[in-house]
Each structure stands twice: as C-alpha cells, then as structure tokens.
N, C-alpha and C positions, 0 to 999 in steps of 0.2 A: 194439430198442432196441438203440440203439449203447453195448452196456453200461461200455467202457471202452477205453485206447490207451495203448500206451507198449511200453517193455521188460520182459515180464512175467518174471517170476524162478523161482515156484513149476514152471512146466513143463519146466524145466532139469534139474530135482531126481528126473525120474520117466524114467528112457532106454529102459524098452518100456509105455507107459500102455495099458491094457486096452482094445478098443473092443469096440463092439454095432451089431447089425445095425438097420438100418431095419424099421419095420413094414411088412410086405408081405400080410396075410393079416388078417382080421377075427379078433377075441379078445375071450375075456369073462373076466371077474376078481371077486374078492370088492372088492380094492378096485385102482382106477385113483389114480397118483400122477402128475402135471404139472411134471415139472422135476426134476432129475436130481441136484442138487446140494447142498448140506450139509441143509437142511431135510426134502428128497424123502427122501434116505438114509436121515435118521435117523430117519422116519418107516420106511419100507420096513423097515426092520432091526429096528425093535420091533416090528413087523407078521406079517412074517416069523420071527421067533420065537417067535412065539406060532400059528402054522402057519394064517397066515391068504395065501391066495393073492393075491397081488401082482402088478401092471404097470407099472414105469416108464418111459416118454418123454420126452424132450428134445429141444426140437426144434433144438438145436446139435450138436458130438459133445461126450459128458462133460466135463465140466473144464472149458468154455471160455464158461462165464457168469462170474457175479461169483466163484466160487468161490477161480479163478484170481486175482484179486488182495485177497480176503482176506486180512490181518495179522494173524489169529488170536492178537492177547492175548485169554487165554481168562481170565475173571476173571466176579467175580460182581455188583462196582458199577460202576455205571454213571452215563453221561453227568449223567443226573438222578440229585442226591444222594439218601440214603435221608432226609434232611430235605426234600427239596421232594418228595419221593412221599409222602411221611405227609400234606404241606400240603396233599395231592390227596384222598389217597385212604387217610387215617389209616393212624395207627402199624402196625395188626394186619395192612391187604393188602399194606403195602410190607414189611413184614417176612416176609411167606409170599413175597413175590417173590422177597427176595432169598434167603431159605432156597432155593426151590427153586432160582435159579440155581447154588446149592451144588452142590444134588443134581445139578445136571444135568452139573455137572463132574465129579463122580464117578463117576458114570456114562459120562460119555465117555473119563474116563483106563481104569474096567474094560474099556468095548468096545475100548479101542484095544490094549490085551494078547492079543486073538484075533483081530483082523485079522488074513489075512493078506498083506498089506502094511502095513509096519510108519508109523505114521504121527506120531514122534519127537516124541510126548506126552512134556513132561517137564514136572514141577512148577517153579513160580517164584513168589518173591513179587514184589508190588507196592510201588513208592515214587508218593504220589500226593502233589507239591510245592504248597503256597504258591507261584503266580508271584508275587502280589503282600504287600504286609505286611496290607492291609486285607481280603485273603481269610482270615489266620491266624484268624480267631473263628468264620468258618463251619467252620473243620475241627474245631475244638474240638466245634462245637455236633454237627458228624457225628459224630468219634468217642465220645462221650455216649451218643448213640442206638443206636448199631454195640457197644458197650459193654452197654450196657441190655437187649439182646437175644441178646450171647451171643457177637457174631461175633468172629474172630480178629485184631486188629486192634491197632496199638502208636500212641500219639501221637508223632512225634519231634519235639525242638526244633533249633534253629540248629546246636549241638555237636553233634548223633547226626549228623545230615545230613553235616556239613562234615567229620566223622571218620573216615565210610565212601566219603564219594563227594568226588573232586575238585571239589565247586563248595558254595557255601553257598545254604543258602534260610531262610527264618524259622521254617517249619514244613512237617513231613507226616505223612500216615498210609499208618504201612509195613503193609500186607495181608499174611499170611499166606496159601499154600496154595493161590495162581490159577496159571497155565499157561502153556506157549506148545507149538504143534504145527505140522505140517505140514498144511494145510486141504485141498487137494487129494491128497495121500496118504490123507489118512482119508475122502474122500469113493471115489476109488476103492476104500480096503478094505473099505470099507461094503459097496459095490456089490458087489464081489467075494465076498463074504459072501454077501448076499440071493442074487444068481445060483447059488450052490452050494448055497443051500437052496430052492430053482426057484421064486425070481424071476424076472419077464422084464422085461429092461431090452433099449427100443429108443431108438436115437442116431439125430437127422436126422430126427425125425419130430416135424412140426407139428401142433397141435391148432390146428383153425378153424374148425368148428362142435358141435354138441350140442342134444340133447332130453330133455328128464327126463319119466320114465314112473313111477305109481304107485310101486313098489320099489324103480326101476333107473334111470342115468344114460345115456346111449349119447352117446359122444364121436366126434367123426372128425377122423382126420387131413386133411392138405392133398392127400392122393391118393385119400381117399374111401371109406378101412378105419375098418372102425367097431371100436371099443371099448365092450362092456357091461358096467358096474359096481354093486355095490349100494352104493357108496362110492364119491368121489371125495374125493381133495386135491389140491388147487391150491398147488403147493409151486414156483411161479415165481420166487421173489423178487422185483426190484423190478419186473418185468413180469406181478406180479399182476395188476397196472392195465389190463393187456391184457383181461383178464377183467371185473375189478370195482373201480372207483376208490370210497376210501377217505378220506372225507372226514381222518381221523383221521392221514392219510401224511404224509410229508414227501419233499421228491428233492431232494437238494445233489448238491456235487459234491465231492470229498476227492483227496488226492495222495499219492505214497510214493517211497521213495528205498530199494534196498538196495544195500549198500555192497559193496567186492570186501573179501574176506576181512581181515581187523585183528589186529593183537595187540595183544590189548585186557590190559591190566594192572591199572585202575582201578574198573573197573566190577562193584563189589561183589554177590557172590552173582549176577550176570547178571538181576538183577530185570529185569521190566518198572517202564518209568517214564513217567509222564503228569504232568501238571500243572492246575492249577483254572484256567487263562486259558479264554476260549472265544472263539474257535476256541483246539483245545489243539494241540500235540505231543506226539506220543510213541514209542515205542520198546522195542525188546528186541532179542535176538541171535538168531544159528540153528545148529545143530550144528554149519554149517561156518565158524562165526565171523563172519561178518556180522553185520553191522547191520540192521535194518531200521527207516528213522521214519517217519513218517508224519502228514498232518495238514492243517495251511493249506487248511483247508475254504473252498468259494466257498458263496454261495448262489445257483448257478443251475443249470437241469437242461437248459441247453442243449449238445451234444454238443462244439458247433464252438467254444462258448466257455469251458468246461472244458479241453478238448485244447489253446485258446492259453498256456496258463497252466501249463503241463506244466516245459517248462524252466526258467520263470524259479522255481517252486514246488521243483524239484529243487534250484537252488540257495541258496534259500531254509533247504528243512529241510536242509541240511548242514550249512548258517552257524548255526540252533539248535543241532546235536548239538554244533559245536565250542566254542559258548559254556559246556556241559557240563561236556565233554571234551577240553579244549586238548590234551592228552599222545596222543591218539588219531587217529591220520592214518585219516581218512574219507574211500575217492573212491568217488563213486558209480559204478555198474557198470548199475542197472537201475533202471527209474523209470517211473512210471503217473499220469494222472490216470483216476479214476472214478467214477464213480454210488454216491450213497449215499445211502440212505434212513432215515427216521427217523419218529418219530412227535410229534403237539405234550403228547404227556399225559408220555410218557419211559416207555409200558409199550408193548412190541410186541402183536400185535393177532391175534388167531382169528377169523375172517370166517364169521359163520352169515346168509345171505340168502335170504329170503323167494324171490326170482328163481334162484338156485339151490338146488333141492333137493337132499339127497343128500348137500352138498360142506360141507369146510371149505376157508376162505383162510386159507394160512398167512402171516401178514405180520412176520416177523420182524426187525422192520427196530430199527435202532439200533444202536449202539459193541461190543454184544456178541452181535452174531450167530447164531456159532456155538454160544453158551450157549443164546439165546434158543430158537433151531431146537430144541433138548434139550429143554426147556421143554414147547413147545409139541407136539410128535412125542408127549412121555410122555401128554398129555391127550386128542390125538386118538385116540392109542390106546385107551383106556381108554375113550372112548366109545365107538369103533368097537366092543370086544370087550365091554364090559360093558354100554353105553347111557349110563354117567354120570361124571361127575369132578369130584369136591368145587372143584377149582381152575379151574373151564371160566367161571364170571362176571367172573373177575381179569379175562382177559383179550379178553372178547365185546367186540364194537364199539359194543353197546349199552352200556357203561359211559359213564358220566357225562363227558366234556370237561373239560378245563382253561379258563375264560373269560380270553382274550388280552388 
C-alpha cells in the first residue's frame, strides 16, 4: 500500500537511525509481531518486559510506514465525543475507554523516560473550540459528562478564550495533561530497548504465507524463511487489510504541513488545538519551534487522488493557521498526504477471527492511534501472559456496530 507521499519531517529529526537485518534463517519464538510501527513496538516492549521471547518483522525499513507521518497529538479525547460513544455503547463502556486512554498516556510517559532514544514526550494541555455557534450546546453536554466521570477538563467562554489567545470563539473545552511527542523517535527507542532485552527485529522481511497448527502458527517470509510462534500479533497498521478485511474499518486521506521555525509570541502554553468542525483542523508545536498543522481530510482511499490534493491542502492549512494566529509568520517547509484509518463506531478494534487462530489483529484506527496502540498492547499482553483481560470485549470486532 502506498501509505503516504510528500516531504516528511520526522526522518530529519534523527541523524543516525538504527537499522536491522533481513531475516535469513528459520526461527521460533513465543510471539511473532508483524509490523514494527507504534503498535508492534508497544506490544513488543510490554511482552519483553515480562521475559517473553519476541520476533518483530516489517516489510519495509523500520519507520518508513505510517509512523513517519504521525503528527503525534497525544490525547484521550477522540473524534467521536464522549457523548456520542455513550449513545452507542453506554456511559460505563465509554468512560472506561477514556480512562484506558488516560492510562495509556501515563504509561507512554513512563516508558519514554526509560528509552535509549529520547522521544521528546512533553505534557501539553488541549484547547477544543466550537467552530460554529451551534456547536456550543454540544460542548456543554460533553463537559457535563466529562465532569461526571472525573476527567480533568474546564469549560471556557468567549472571554476566557480571547484573553488567552489572539482569536475569539464562543466556547471551548480545555483538557489538562495531554501531550505531544516525536513518534519516530518513540518507535526507534522502543525497538532498541526490545533489542537490548533479547528481542529479534528484522526489516525488509515481507510475510507472504502462513499455516496454522493446533498449538502454534507458522508464517513465511517472501524468501520462504519460516517463523514459528505460539502467538502472532498482526500490527501492520492500515495494511492489516492485507491479512483480514474488517467491516468496521474505514480508510480516508489526511494532510499535514510542518512550518519553518517560528518566533512564537501568542500561543498560550503551546497547547494542542483542534475544533468541533468535521473534517477538522488541528495544530501543535515542536521542540525546534515549528508548527504542525493537520487535517483537511478527504474521503478517498486512492493514493493518486490523495496526492493530487497535497499542494492545495498545504496552502489551505496555512490559511487556517493564519486565521487563528495572524501575528505569527508561518512558512511551510514540509508537507504530506497520508492514508488515515478510522472505524464506523469510533473505537479501535482488536480482531480475533476463526480463520486466524493464535492471532490478534490490532487496528488502532482513529485520531489517537498512538494512545490506542498502548491500550490494545496492554490488553493483548494480558491475554498472552495470563489468558484474560477484563477490557477485551470493549474492543473485539464482535461488539455491536452503530446502525448508519
């Protein structure tokens, strides 16, 4: 799959990225992980911490998949609101999902401090503003539900917003203790830690075949090298569809621009910023004083159509930024278009299918992919290590779908 195109920023932030060999021999392990991006790396780290023997394979060089275009706004609130999720699943499940996302962020912070490559994890608050006056009542309802379940969020009025930012909006939710990070450094750091614990990592190793026995699975590389494992985690991101099509999954295109370094004067606490409009625009800063502006999602899963809109989307994203921060001179330096996966019902998916015994398929699709990867990695690790997880049923593909 042609996952992305454009001029990428994150690879420029790492001078000497680690590299890994191609698989050249047959091998056995407790857990095979297919995919060395955020989901595969977080699973591997969790399992290696418990002494499990892990093999990770990726058909590309590590870091050349969707990780390189992840804008890495680390938040627990997602595109589907708490209210919307509660209407679909009930307040108890929706609240549990958000709490698990909070726990995932805390765990990412803890792990980040232990990695041999610093992923630049920084706590940031988030401003989620009403794009239109008619969105204010929905923000009020969302705030009331978040307050009911003890989430750390404030409701800001127009005066509070304009007193802190150079723009006016009717209302906003102000979330505390979200975060930002460098997703590519995070994955490299996790993999280097896994390697130091005895995990085996192979890149340029494409899986093209498989067979299943009663107590194990065997997957084959393109060169017919054999990997035998008791458990298999398919963590191939949006290319999970190469293994199994999931009817709850969606695929669209999204865009981002990364500016030249700016002289920032009016950005309150360098918060993450996003909005109620759909599709929405979001933005964050970087440690070297750039701005990442993303969004302009298009409902297309064709790479040629996606790529034809990169340049015009770049210009529109800069225009949207200038509407909010007219005093900041923002010039684009990097820009891209990339596929973006989601689900119809707003929750990520952990797939277990009869046709794939011994396997878990991780589909951490949605705007909080890094956080969802952490949630699903914990559940899968618990399943493998103890045989159960109390949160598994929330994310299994067998949960009821919203009627659309």
